[in-house]
Structures are given as C-alpha cells and as structure tokens.
Residue, then its C-alpha position, 0 to 999 in steps of 0.5 A: m662268283l666262282l670264276p676267279d676260284a675256278a681260274r686258280h684251279a683250272r688244271r684240276l678242274k679240266p675234265p676229259p673232252v668226252r665228259c664235257v660233251q656229256a655234260v653239255l648233252i645233259g644240260a641241253g636235256a634240262a634246258l629242253g625240259l624247262v622250255l617245254y614247261l614254259l610253253a605248256a604253262q603259257r598255253q595254259l596246259l597245266a596238266v602237261a606242265v605239272v607232268l613235265a615239272s614232276l619229271y624234271p629230276a629225271l631229265t637231269v639225273v637219268p642222263g647223268l646216270a647213263l652217260m657219266r655213270e654217276r651214282i645215286s643214294r637211296r634217298q635220291a632213288l626214292g625221290l626219282l621213284g616218287a616223281g615217277i609215281a606222281t607222273v603216273l597218278l597225274t596221267l590217270g586223272 
C-alpha cells in the first residue's frame, strides 16, 4: 500500500546505511521475540509465553533507544515500566 508513495519520495526517505543496519537489527530482535512466543505457545509453556508477551514492547523499544537514540514520552516510559513490573510479578508466581 505504501510502496507507490515511498517510491515518489525515495530521495527524502533514504536513511544513512548505518541506520538501515540498525533498523534491521531491531526488526530481527522483534522477530526473534515473536518466534520464541510462538514456540512457547505451541509447546504449552504458557507461563513462558505470557512473560515473552509482556516483554514484547521492550524487544522493540530498548534497541531503538540504544541504537537509534529514539526518545520516548512519559506515557511510553510508563508502559515499559508496567511491562517490567508485570514480568516480575509473573515470575514471582
């Protein structure tokens, strides 16, 4: 759906090669999280699957913060904090 518009604005959308590599690494981390979630759900390890699901926001946001120097809002920080607290509560039982 977006490809025709992206093709028209290709010059403006071309990031530096370093940013492309960083984006691929972040996407690979997200894909790994989804694969691990799928495997845990298939093997009926629901406790592991729930923990992975609660960490999903961190799998995409933390590398973005570290590699691409993205900034998050207070609302987003509260969401990440909530995911972290949920993970701790789930592991405590």
